[in-house]
mmCIF file of the N, C-alpha and C atoms, coordinates in Angstrom:
data_MODEL
# 
_entry.id   MODEL 
# 
loop_
_atom_site.group_PDB 
_atom_site.id 
_atom_site.type_symbol 
_atom_site.label_atom_id 
_atom_site.label_alt_id 
_atom_site.label_comp_id 
_atom_site.label_asym_id 
_atom_site.label_entity_id 
_atom_site.label_seq_id 
_atom_site.pdbx_PDB_ins_code 
_atom_site.Cartn_x 
_atom_site.Cartn_y 
_atom_site.Cartn_z 
_atom_site.occupancy 
_atom_site.B_iso_or_equiv 
_atom_site.pdbx_formal_charge 
_atom_site.auth_seq_id 
_atom_site.auth_comp_id 
_atom_site.auth_asym_id 
_atom_site.auth_atom_id 
_atom_site.pdbx_PDB_model_num 
ATOM 1   N N  . UNK A 1 1  ? 0.827   -1.191 0.000   1.00 0.00 ? 1  UNK A N  1 
ATOM 2   C CA . UNK A 1 1  ? 0.000   0.000  0.000   1.00 0.00 ? 1  UNK A CA 1 
ATOM 3   C C  . UNK A 1 1  ? 0.870   1.254  0.000   1.00 0.00 ? 1  UNK A C  1 
ATOM 4   N N  . UNK A 1 2  ? 1.968   1.196  0.742   1.00 0.00 ? 2  UNK A N  1 
ATOM 5   C CA . UNK A 1 2  ? 2.865   2.341  0.820   1.00 0.00 ? 2  UNK A CA 1 
ATOM 6   C C  . UNK A 1 2  ? 3.453   2.673  -0.553  1.00 0.00 ? 2  UNK A C  1 
ATOM 7   N N  . UNK A 1 3  ? 3.744   1.632  -1.356  1.00 0.00 ? 3  UNK A N  1 
ATOM 8   C CA . UNK A 1 3  ? 4.301   1.845  -2.689  1.00 0.00 ? 3  UNK A CA 1 
ATOM 9   C C  . UNK A 1 3  ? 3.307   2.564  -3.599  1.00 0.00 ? 3  UNK A C  1 
ATOM 10  N N  . UNK A 1 4  ? 2.039   2.253  -3.459  1.00 0.00 ? 4  UNK A N  1 
ATOM 11  C CA . UNK A 1 4  ? 1.019   2.895  -4.288  1.00 0.00 ? 4  UNK A CA 1 
ATOM 12  C C  . UNK A 1 4  ? 0.927   4.376  -3.939  1.00 0.00 ? 4  UNK A C  1 
ATOM 13  N N  . UNK A 1 5  ? 0.943   4.702  -2.665  1.00 0.00 ? 5  UNK A N  1 
ATOM 14  C CA . UNK A 1 5  ? 0.872   6.098  -2.235  1.00 0.00 ? 5  UNK A CA 1 
ATOM 15  C C  . UNK A 1 5  ? 2.088   6.870  -2.718  1.00 0.00 ? 5  UNK A C  1 
ATOM 16  N N  . UNK A 1 6  ? 3.272   6.276  -2.605  1.00 0.00 ? 6  UNK A N  1 
ATOM 17  C CA . UNK A 1 6  ? 4.491   6.936  -3.084  1.00 0.00 ? 6  UNK A CA 1 
ATOM 18  C C  . UNK A 1 6  ? 4.439   7.149  -4.591  1.00 0.00 ? 6  UNK A C  1 
ATOM 19  N N  . UNK A 1 7  ? 3.915   6.173  -5.307  1.00 0.00 ? 7  UNK A N  1 
ATOM 20  C CA . UNK A 1 7  ? 3.832   6.274  -6.762  1.00 0.00 ? 7  UNK A CA 1 
ATOM 21  C C  . UNK A 1 7  ? 2.890   7.400  -7.176  1.00 0.00 ? 7  UNK A C  1 
ATOM 22  N N  . UNK A 1 8  ? 1.766   7.519  -6.510  1.00 0.00 ? 8  UNK A N  1 
ATOM 23  C CA . UNK A 1 8  ? 0.805   8.570  -6.857  1.00 0.00 ? 8  UNK A CA 1 
ATOM 24  C C  . UNK A 1 8  ? 1.341   9.951  -6.490  1.00 0.00 ? 8  UNK A C  1 
ATOM 25  N N  . UNK A 1 9  ? 2.142   10.049 -5.435  1.00 0.00 ? 9  UNK A N  1 
ATOM 26  C CA . UNK A 1 9  ? 2.694   11.333 -5.022  1.00 0.00 ? 9  UNK A CA 1 
ATOM 27  C C  . UNK A 1 9  ? 3.942   11.719 -5.801  1.00 0.00 ? 9  UNK A C  1 
ATOM 28  N N  . UNK A 1 10 ? 4.513   10.799 -6.569  1.00 0.00 ? 10 UNK A N  1 
ATOM 29  C CA . UNK A 1 10 ? 5.716   11.084 -7.358  1.00 0.00 ? 10 UNK A CA 1 
ATOM 30  C C  . UNK A 1 10 ? 5.374   12.040 -8.503  1.00 0.00 ? 10 UNK A C  1 
ATOM 31  N N  . UNK A 1 11 ? 6.380   12.762 -9.026  1.00 0.00 ? 11 UNK A N  1 
ATOM 32  C CA . UNK A 1 11 ? 6.137   13.672 -10.146 1.00 0.00 ? 11 UNK A CA 1 
ATOM 33  C C  . UNK A 1 11 ? 5.586   12.925 -11.371 1.00 0.00 ? 11 UNK A C  1 
ATOM 34  N N  . UNK A 1 12 ? 4.617   13.544 -12.030 1.00 0.00 ? 12 UNK A N  1 
ATOM 35  C CA . UNK A 1 12 ? 3.981   12.954 -13.199 1.00 0.00 ? 12 UNK A CA 1 
ATOM 36  C C  . UNK A 1 12 ? 4.579   13.583 -14.463 1.00 0.00 ? 12 UNK A C  1 
ATOM 37  N N  . UNK A 1 13 ? 4.924   12.790 -15.484 1.00 0.00 ? 13 UNK A N  1 
ATOM 38  C CA . UNK A 1 13 ? 5.445   13.342 -16.739 1.00 0.00 ? 13 UNK A CA 1 
ATOM 39  C C  . UNK A 1 13 ? 4.426   14.263 -17.424 1.00 0.00 ? 13 UNK A C  1 
ATOM 40  N N  . UNK A 1 14 ? 4.934   15.198 -18.223 1.00 0.00 ? 14 UNK A N  1 
ATOM 41  C CA . UNK A 1 14 ? 4.090   16.202 -18.874 1.00 0.00 ? 14 UNK A CA 1 
ATOM 42  C C  . UNK A 1 14 ? 2.994   15.561 -19.725 1.00 0.00 ? 14 UNK A C  1 
ATOM 43  N N  . UNK A 1 15 ? 3.319   14.541 -20.498 1.00 0.00 ? 15 UNK A N  1 
ATOM 44  C CA . UNK A 1 15 ? 2.326   13.897 -21.358 1.00 0.00 ? 15 UNK A CA 1 
ATOM 45  C C  . UNK A 1 15 ? 1.164   13.357 -20.539 1.00 0.00 ? 15 UNK A C  1 
ATOM 46  N N  . UNK A 1 16 ? 1.479   12.724 -19.416 1.00 0.00 ? 16 UNK A N  1 
ATOM 47  C CA . UNK A 1 16 ? 0.431   12.132 -18.602 1.00 0.00 ? 16 UNK A CA 1 
ATOM 48  C C  . UNK A 1 16 ? -0.366  13.182 -17.838 1.00 0.00 ? 16 UNK A C  1 
ATOM 49  N N  . UNK A 1 17 ? 0.254   14.336 -17.542 1.00 0.00 ? 17 UNK A N  1 
ATOM 50  C CA . UNK A 1 17 ? -0.500  15.436 -16.941 1.00 0.00 ? 17 UNK A CA 1 
ATOM 51  C C  . UNK A 1 17 ? -1.557  15.930 -17.923 1.00 0.00 ? 17 UNK A C  1 
ATOM 52  N N  . UNK A 1 18 ? -1.147  16.077 -19.186 1.00 0.00 ? 18 UNK A N  1 
ATOM 53  C CA . UNK A 1 18 ? -2.084  16.516 -20.224 1.00 0.00 ? 18 UNK A CA 1 
ATOM 54  C C  . UNK A 1 18 ? -3.195  15.497 -20.411 1.00 0.00 ? 18 UNK A C  1 
ATOM 55  N N  . UNK A 1 19 ? -2.836  14.228 -20.466 1.00 0.00 ? 19 UNK A N  1 
ATOM 56  C CA . UNK A 1 19 ? -3.820  13.162 -20.619 1.00 0.00 ? 19 UNK A CA 1 
ATOM 57  C C  . UNK A 1 19 ? -4.784  13.128 -19.432 1.00 0.00 ? 19 UNK A C  1 
ATOM 58  N N  . UNK A 1 20 ? -4.265  13.317 -18.226 1.00 0.00 ? 20 UNK A N  1 
ATOM 59  C CA . UNK A 1 20 ? -5.101  13.357 -17.023 1.00 0.00 ? 20 UNK A CA 1 
ATOM 60  C C  . UNK A 1 20 ? -6.104  14.503 -17.091 1.00 0.00 ? 20 UNK A C  1 
ATOM 61  N N  . UNK A 1 21 ? -5.636  15.682 -17.519 1.00 0.00 ? 21 UNK A N  1 
ATOM 62  C CA . UNK A 1 21 ? -6.525  16.835 -17.604 1.00 0.00 ? 21 UNK A CA 1 
ATOM 63  C C  . UNK A 1 21 ? -7.612  16.632 -18.653 1.00 0.00 ? 21 UNK A C  1 
ATOM 64  N N  . UNK A 1 22 ? -7.265  16.031 -19.779 1.00 0.00 ? 22 UNK A N  1 
ATOM 65  C CA . UNK A 1 22 ? -8.265  15.731 -20.808 1.00 0.00 ? 22 UNK A CA 1 
ATOM 66  C C  . UNK A 1 22 ? -9.301  14.753 -20.253 1.00 0.00 ? 22 UNK A C  1 
ATOM 67  N N  . UNK A 1 23 ? -8.842  13.758 -19.515 1.00 0.00 ? 23 UNK A N  1 
ATOM 68  C CA . UNK A 1 23 ? -9.757  12.805 -18.900 1.00 0.00 ? 23 UNK A CA 1 
ATOM 69  C C  . UNK A 1 23 ? -10.702 13.474 -17.917 1.00 0.00 ? 23 UNK A C  1 
ATOM 70  N N  . UNK A 1 24 ? -10.186 14.407 -17.128 1.00 0.00 ? 24 UNK A N  1 
ATOM 71  C CA . UNK A 1 24 ? -11.032 15.111 -16.164 1.00 0.00 ? 24 UNK A CA 1 
ATOM 72  C C  . UNK A 1 24 ? -12.086 15.976 -16.857 1.00 0.00 ? 24 UNK A C  1 
ATOM 73  N N  . UNK A 1 25 ? -11.696 16.623 -17.943 1.00 0.00 ? 25 UNK A N  1 
ATOM 74  C CA . UNK A 1 25 ? -12.655 17.443 -18.693 1.00 0.00 ? 25 UNK A CA 1 
ATOM 75  C C  . UNK A 1 25 ? -13.742 16.567 -19.305 1.00 0.00 ? 25 UNK A C  1 
ATOM 76  N N  . UNK A 1 26 ? -13.350 15.446 -19.902 1.00 0.00 ? 26 UNK A N  1 
ATOM 77  C CA . UNK A 1 26 ? -14.342 14.530 -20.482 1.00 0.00 ? 26 UNK A CA 1 
ATOM 78  C C  . UNK A 1 26 ? -15.281 13.976 -19.418 1.00 0.00 ? 26 UNK A C  1 
ATOM 79  N N  . UNK A 1 27 ? -14.742 13.680 -18.245 1.00 0.00 ? 27 UNK A N  1 
ATOM 80  C CA . UNK A 1 27 ? -15.583 13.184 -17.153 1.00 0.00 ? 27 UNK A CA 1 
ATOM 81  C C  . UNK A 1 27 ? -16.591 14.247 -16.720 1.00 0.00 ? 27 UNK A C  1 
ATOM 82  N N  . UNK A 1 28 ? -16.152 15.489 -16.646 1.00 0.00 ? 28 UNK A N  1 
ATOM 83  C CA . UNK A 1 28 ? -17.054 16.573 -16.255 1.00 0.00 ? 28 UNK A CA 1 
ATOM 84  C C  . UNK A 1 28 ? -18.154 16.789 -17.290 1.00 0.00 ? 28 UNK A C  1 
ATOM 85  N N  . UNK A 1 29 ? -17.787 16.762 -18.561 1.00 0.00 ? 29 UNK A N  1 
ATOM 86  C CA . UNK A 1 29 ? -18.775 16.958 -19.627 1.00 0.00 ? 29 UNK A CA 1 
ATOM 87  C C  . UNK A 1 29 ? -19.782 15.815 -19.641 1.00 0.00 ? 29 UNK A C  1 
ATOM 88  N N  . UNK A 1 30 ? -19.301 14.595 -19.535 1.00 0.00 ? 30 UNK A N  1 
ATOM 89  C CA . UNK A 1 30 ? -20.222 13.456 -19.572 1.00 0.00 ? 30 UNK A CA 1 
ATOM 90  C C  . UNK A 1 30 ? -21.131 13.436 -18.344 1.00 0.00 ? 30 UNK A C  1 
ATOM 91  N N  . UNK A 1 31 ? -20.612 13.848 -17.201 1.00 0.00 ? 31 UNK A N  1 
ATOM 92  C CA . UNK A 1 31 ? -21.450 13.930 -16.001 1.00 0.00 ? 31 UNK A CA 1 
ATOM 93  C C  . UNK A 1 31 ? -22.534 14.986 -16.170 1.00 0.00 ? 31 UNK A C  1 
ATOM 94  N N  . UNK A 1 32 ? -22.184 16.104 -16.797 1.00 0.00 ? 32 UNK A N  1 
ATOM 95  C CA . UNK A 1 32 ? -23.184 17.146 -17.049 1.00 0.00 ? 32 UNK A CA 1 
ATOM 96  C C  . UNK A 1 32 ? -24.274 16.638 -17.991 1.00 0.00 ? 32 UNK A C  1 
ATOM 97  N N  . UNK A 1 33 ? -23.897 15.856 -18.978 1.00 0.00 ? 33 UNK A N  1 
ATOM 98  C CA . UNK A 1 33 ? -24.888 15.302 -19.909 1.00 0.00 ? 33 UNK A CA 1 
ATOM 99  C C  . UNK A 1 33 ? -25.789 14.301 -19.194 1.00 0.00 ? 33 UNK A C  1 
ATOM 100 N N  . UNK A 1 34 ? -25.197 13.457 -18.356 1.00 0.00 ? 34 UNK A N  1 
ATOM 101 C CA . UNK A 1 34 ? -25.985 12.444 -17.649 1.00 0.00 ? 34 UNK A CA 1 
ATOM 102 C C  . UNK A 1 34 ? -26.995 13.096 -16.707 1.00 0.00 ? 34 UNK A C  1 
ATOM 103 N N  . UNK A 1 35 ? -26.596 14.163 -16.043 1.00 0.00 ? 35 UNK A N  1 
ATOM 104 C CA . UNK A 1 35 ? -27.466 14.800 -15.054 1.00 0.00 ? 35 UNK A CA 1 
ATOM 105 C C  . UNK A 1 35 ? -28.260 15.975 -15.615 1.00 0.00 ? 35 UNK A C  1 
ATOM 106 N N  . UNK A 1 36 ? -28.283 16.126 -16.923 1.00 0.00 ? 36 UNK A N  1 
ATOM 107 C CA . UNK A 1 36 ? -29.011 17.240 -17.544 1.00 0.00 ? 36 UNK A CA 1 
ATOM 108 C C  . UNK A 1 36 ? -30.503 17.166 -17.187 1.00 0.00 ? 36 UNK A C  1 
ATOM 109 N N  . UNK A 1 37 ? -31.093 18.318 -16.868 1.00 0.00 ? 37 UNK A N  1 
ATOM 110 C CA . UNK A 1 37 ? -32.515 18.331 -16.480 1.00 0.00 ? 37 UNK A CA 1 
ATOM 111 C C  . UNK A 1 37 ? -33.474 18.181 -17.665 1.00 0.00 ? 37 UNK A C  1 
ATOM 112 N N  . UNK A 1 38 ? -32.956 18.186 -18.878 1.00 0.00 ? 38 UNK A N  1 
ATOM 113 C CA . UNK A 1 38 ? -33.812 18.022 -20.059 1.00 0.00 ? 38 UNK A CA 1 
ATOM 114 C C  . UNK A 1 38 ? -33.778 16.567 -20.511 1.00 0.00 ? 38 UNK A C  1 
ATOM 115 N N  . UNK A 1 39 ? -34.797 16.175 -21.217 1.00 0.00 ? 39 UNK A N  1 
ATOM 116 C CA . UNK A 1 39 ? -34.870 14.800 -21.714 1.00 0.00 ? 39 UNK A CA 1 
ATOM 117 C C  . UNK A 1 39 ? -33.942 14.643 -22.919 1.00 0.00 ? 39 UNK A C  1 
ATOM 118 N N  . UNK A 1 40 ? -33.011 13.739 -22.806 1.00 0.00 ? 40 UNK A N  1 
ATOM 119 C CA . UNK A 1 40 ? -32.081 13.452 -23.898 1.00 0.00 ? 40 UNK A CA 1 
ATOM 120 C C  . UNK A 1 40 ? -32.321 12.029 -24.378 1.00 0.00 ? 40 UNK A C  1 
ATOM 121 N N  . UNK A 1 41 ? -31.998 11.753 -25.635 1.00 0.00 ? 41 UNK A N  1 
ATOM 122 C CA . UNK A 1 41 ? -32.150 10.378 -26.126 1.00 0.00 ? 41 UNK A CA 1 
ATOM 123 C C  . UNK A 1 41 ? -31.335 9.395  -25.287 1.00 0.00 ? 41 UNK A C  1 
ATOM 124 N N  . UNK A 1 42 ? -31.848 8.204  -25.155 1.00 0.00 ? 42 UNK A N  1 
ATOM 125 C CA . UNK A 1 42 ? -31.185 7.183  -24.339 1.00 0.00 ? 42 UNK A CA 1 
ATOM 126 C C  . UNK A 1 42 ? -29.786 6.864  -24.850 1.00 0.00 ? 42 UNK A C  1 
ATOM 127 N N  . UNK A 1 43 ? -29.591 6.933  -26.149 1.00 0.00 ? 43 UNK A N  1 
ATOM 128 C CA . UNK A 1 43 ? -28.268 6.637  -26.731 1.00 0.00 ? 43 UNK A CA 1 
ATOM 129 C C  . UNK A 1 43 ? -27.236 7.649  -26.237 1.00 0.00 ? 43 UNK A C  1 
ATOM 130 N N  . UNK A 1 44 ? -27.622 8.914  -26.178 1.00 0.00 ? 44 UNK A N  1 
ATOM 131 C CA . UNK A 1 44 ? -26.698 9.963  -25.738 1.00 0.00 ? 44 UNK A CA 1 
ATOM 132 C C  . UNK A 1 44 ? -26.310 9.743  -24.274 1.00 0.00 ? 44 UNK A C  1 
ATOM 133 N N  . UNK A 1 45 ? -27.274 9.424  -23.441 1.00 0.00 ? 45 UNK A N  1 
ATOM 134 C CA . UNK A 1 45 ? -27.005 9.194  -22.019 1.00 0.00 ? 45 UNK A CA 1 
ATOM 135 C C  . UNK A 1 45 ? -26.143 7.949  -21.828 1.00 0.00 ? 45 UNK A C  1 
ATOM 136 N N  . UNK A 1 46 ? -26.401 6.911  -22.600 1.00 0.00 ? 46 UNK A N  1 
ATOM 137 C CA . UNK A 1 46 ? -25.608 5.686  -22.514 1.00 0.00 ? 46 UNK A CA 1 
ATOM 138 C C  . UNK A 1 46 ? -24.159 5.944  -22.913 1.00 0.00 ? 46 UNK A C  1 
ATOM 139 N N  . UNK A 1 47 ? -23.956 6.644  -24.010 1.00 0.00 ? 47 UNK A N  1 
ATOM 140 C CA . UNK A 1 47 ? -22.596 6.978  -24.460 1.00 0.00 ? 47 UNK A CA 1 
ATOM 141 C C  . UNK A 1 47 ? -21.900 7.855  -23.429 1.00 0.00 ? 47 UNK A C  1 
ATOM 142 N N  . UNK A 1 48 ? -22.617 8.805  -22.853 1.00 0.00 ? 48 UNK A N  1 
ATOM 143 C CA . UNK A 1 48 ? -22.033 9.670  -21.826 1.00 0.00 ? 48 UNK A CA 1 
ATOM 144 C C  . UNK A 1 48 ? -21.597 8.854  -20.611 1.00 0.00 ? 48 UNK A C  1 
ATOM 145 N N  . UNK A 1 49 ? -22.355 7.829  -20.275 1.00 0.00 ? 49 UNK A N  1 
ATOM 146 C CA . UNK A 1 49 ? -21.970 6.954  -19.169 1.00 0.00 ? 49 UNK A CA 1 
ATOM 147 C C  . UNK A 1 49 ? -20.677 6.216  -19.456 1.00 0.00 ? 49 UNK A C  1 
ATOM 148 N N  . UNK A 1 50 ? -20.555 5.698  -20.674 1.00 0.00 ? 50 UNK A N  1 
ATOM 149 C CA . UNK A 1 50 ? -19.319 5.004  -21.057 1.00 0.00 ? 50 UNK A CA 1 
ATOM 150 C C  . UNK A 1 50 ? -18.129 5.962  -21.072 1.00 0.00 ? 50 UNK A C  1 
ATOM 151 N N  . UNK A 1 51 ? -18.335 7.175  -21.571 1.00 0.00 ? 51 UNK A N  1 
ATOM 152 C CA . UNK A 1 51 ? -17.254 8.166  -21.607 1.00 0.00 ? 51 UNK A CA 1 
ATOM 153 C C  . UNK A 1 51 ? -16.843 8.545  -20.188 1.00 0.00 ? 51 UNK A C  1 
ATOM 154 N N  . UNK A 1 52 ? -17.803 8.654  -19.275 1.00 0.00 ? 52 UNK A N  1 
ATOM 155 C CA . UNK A 1 52 ? -17.486 8.992  -17.886 1.00 0.00 ? 52 UNK A CA 1 
ATOM 156 C C  . UNK A 1 52 ? -16.590 7.930  -17.258 1.00 0.00 ? 52 UNK A C  1 
ATOM 157 N N  . UNK A 1 53 ? -16.923 6.670  -17.461 1.00 0.00 ? 53 UNK A N  1 
ATOM 158 C CA . UNK A 1 53 ? -16.119 5.586  -16.896 1.00 0.00 ? 53 UNK A CA 1 
ATOM 159 C C  . UNK A 1 53 ? -14.731 5.557  -17.538 1.00 0.00 ? 53 UNK A C  1 
ATOM 160 N N  . UNK A 1 54 ? -14.676 5.631  -18.853 1.00 0.00 ? 54 UNK A N  1 
ATOM 161 C CA . UNK A 1 54 ? -13.386 5.569  -19.553 1.00 0.00 ? 54 UNK A CA 1 
ATOM 162 C C  . UNK A 1 54 ? -12.488 6.749  -19.178 1.00 0.00 ? 54 UNK A C  1 
ATOM 163 N N  . UNK A 1 55 ? -13.037 7.945  -19.127 1.00 0.00 ? 55 UNK A N  1 
ATOM 164 C CA . UNK A 1 55 ? -12.228 9.117  -18.812 1.00 0.00 ? 55 UNK A CA 1 
ATOM 165 C C  . UNK A 1 55 ? -11.758 9.093  -17.358 1.00 0.00 ? 55 UNK A C  1 
ATOM 166 N N  . UNK A 1 56 ? -12.556 8.554  -16.474 1.00 0.00 ? 56 UNK A N  1 
ATOM 167 C CA . UNK A 1 56 ? -12.126 8.420  -15.081 1.00 0.00 ? 56 UNK A CA 1 
ATOM 168 C C  . UNK A 1 56 ? -10.955 7.453  -14.971 1.00 0.00 ? 56 UNK A C  1 
ATOM 169 N N  . UNK A 1 57 ? -11.014 6.363  -15.730 1.00 0.00 ? 57 UNK A N  1 
ATOM 170 C CA . UNK A 1 57 ? -9.917  5.398  -15.713 1.00 0.00 ? 57 UNK A CA 1 
ATOM 171 C C  . UNK A 1 57 ? -8.646  6.000  -16.326 1.00 0.00 ? 57 UNK A C  1 
ATOM 172 N N  . UNK A 1 58 ? -8.802  6.750  -17.402 1.00 0.00 ? 58 UNK A N  1 
ATOM 173 C CA . UNK A 1 58 ? -7.643  7.409  -18.024 1.00 0.00 ? 58 UNK A CA 1 
ATOM 174 C C  . UNK A 1 58 ? -6.984  8.353  -17.033 1.00 0.00 ? 58 UNK A C  1 
ATOM 175 N N  . UNK A 1 59 ? -7.789  9.127  -16.320 1.00 0.00 ? 59 UNK A N  1 
ATOM 176 C CA . UNK A 1 59 ? -7.245  10.074 -15.345 1.00 0.00 ? 59 UNK A CA 1 
ATOM 177 C C  . UNK A 1 59 ? -6.528  9.357  -14.212 1.00 0.00 ? 59 UNK A C  1 
ATOM 178 N N  . UNK A 1 60 ? -7.101  8.279  -13.728 1.00 0.00 ? 60 UNK A N  1 
ATOM 179 C CA . UNK A 1 60 ? -6.477  7.535  -12.621 1.00 0.00 ? 60 UNK A CA 1 
ATOM 180 C C  . UNK A 1 60 ? -5.158  6.905  -13.040 1.00 0.00 ? 60 UNK A C  1 
ATOM 181 N N  . UNK A 1 61 ? -5.138  6.290  -14.205 1.00 0.00 ? 61 UNK A N  1 
ATOM 182 C CA . UNK A 1 61 ? -3.910  5.654  -14.681 1.00 0.00 ? 61 UNK A CA 1 
ATOM 183 C C  . UNK A 1 61 ? -2.846  6.707  -14.981 1.00 0.00 ? 61 UNK A C  1 
ATOM 184 N N  . UNK A 1 62 ? -3.251  7.836  -15.540 1.00 0.00 ? 62 UNK A N  1 
ATOM 185 C CA . UNK A 1 62 ? -2.292  8.895  -15.845 1.00 0.00 ? 62 UNK A CA 1 
ATOM 186 C C  . UNK A 1 62 ? -1.677  9.473  -14.576 1.00 0.00 ? 62 UNK A C  1 
ATOM 187 N N  . UNK A 1 63 ? -2.465  9.557  -13.522 1.00 0.00 ? 63 UNK A N  1 
ATOM 188 C CA . UNK A 1 63 ? -1.940  10.071 -12.254 1.00 0.00 ? 63 UNK A CA 1 
ATOM 189 C C  . UNK A 1 63 ? -0.902  9.122  -11.669 1.00 0.00 ? 63 UNK A C  1 
ATOM 190 N N  . UNK A 1 64 ? -1.052  7.850  -11.913 1.00 0.00 ? 64 UNK A N  1 
ATOM 191 C CA . UNK A 1 64 ? -0.123  6.848  -11.352 1.00 0.00 ? 64 UNK A CA 1 
ATOM 192 C C  . UNK A 1 64 ? 1.152   6.705  -12.173 1.00 0.00 ? 64 UNK A C  1 
ATOM 193 N N  . UNK A 1 65 ? 1.225   7.348  -13.353 1.00 0.00 ? 65 UNK A N  1 
ATOM 194 C CA . UNK A 1 65 ? 2.456   7.292  -14.149 1.00 0.00 ? 65 UNK A CA 1 
ATOM 195 C C  . UNK A 1 65 ? 3.560   8.041  -13.409 1.00 0.00 ? 65 UNK A C  1 
ATOM 196 N N  . UNK A 1 66 ? 4.761   7.521  -13.537 1.00 0.00 ? 66 UNK A N  1 
ATOM 197 C CA . UNK A 1 66 ? 5.876   8.054  -12.767 1.00 0.00 ? 66 UNK A CA 1 
ATOM 198 C C  . UNK A 1 66 ? 7.047   8.347  -13.681 1.00 0.00 ? 66 UNK A C  1 
ATOM 199 N N  . UNK A 1 67 ? 7.735   9.464  -13.429 1.00 0.00 ? 67 UNK A N  1 
ATOM 200 C CA . UNK A 1 67 ? 8.901   9.807  -14.234 1.00 0.00 ? 67 UNK A CA 1 
ATOM 201 C C  . UNK A 1 67 ? 10.035  8.824  -14.001 1.00 0.00 ? 67 UNK A C  1 
ATOM 202 N N  . UNK A 1 68 ? 10.760  8.529  -15.054 1.00 0.00 ? 68 UNK A N  1 
ATOM 203 C CA . UNK A 1 68 ? 11.931  7.675  -14.933 1.00 0.00 ? 68 UNK A CA 1 
ATOM 204 C C  . UNK A 1 68 ? 11.663  6.196  -15.120 1.00 0.00 ? 68 UNK A C  1 
ATOM 205 N N  . UNK A 1 69 ? 10.466  5.820  -15.544 1.00 0.00 ? 69 UNK A N  1 
ATOM 206 C CA . UNK A 1 69 ? 10.170  4.410  -15.762 1.00 0.00 ? 69 UNK A CA 1 
ATOM 207 C C  . UNK A 1 69 ? 9.726   4.182  -17.181 1.00 0.00 ? 69 UNK A C  1 
# 
């Protein structure tokens, strides 16, 4: 467990910082679509759900990337 915490706190390479930020933006947009107060087609909501999960995973994996490996 200690190794995981150290890995997440280690400096993140520039590419993965950019990828993490893109993932966070996609997660925010898809969450806004899912929780929209207007009626949207089911296909749009379903795709937004998949994008939310995928972008969250991209952000998590990008945060765990470590310089020098």
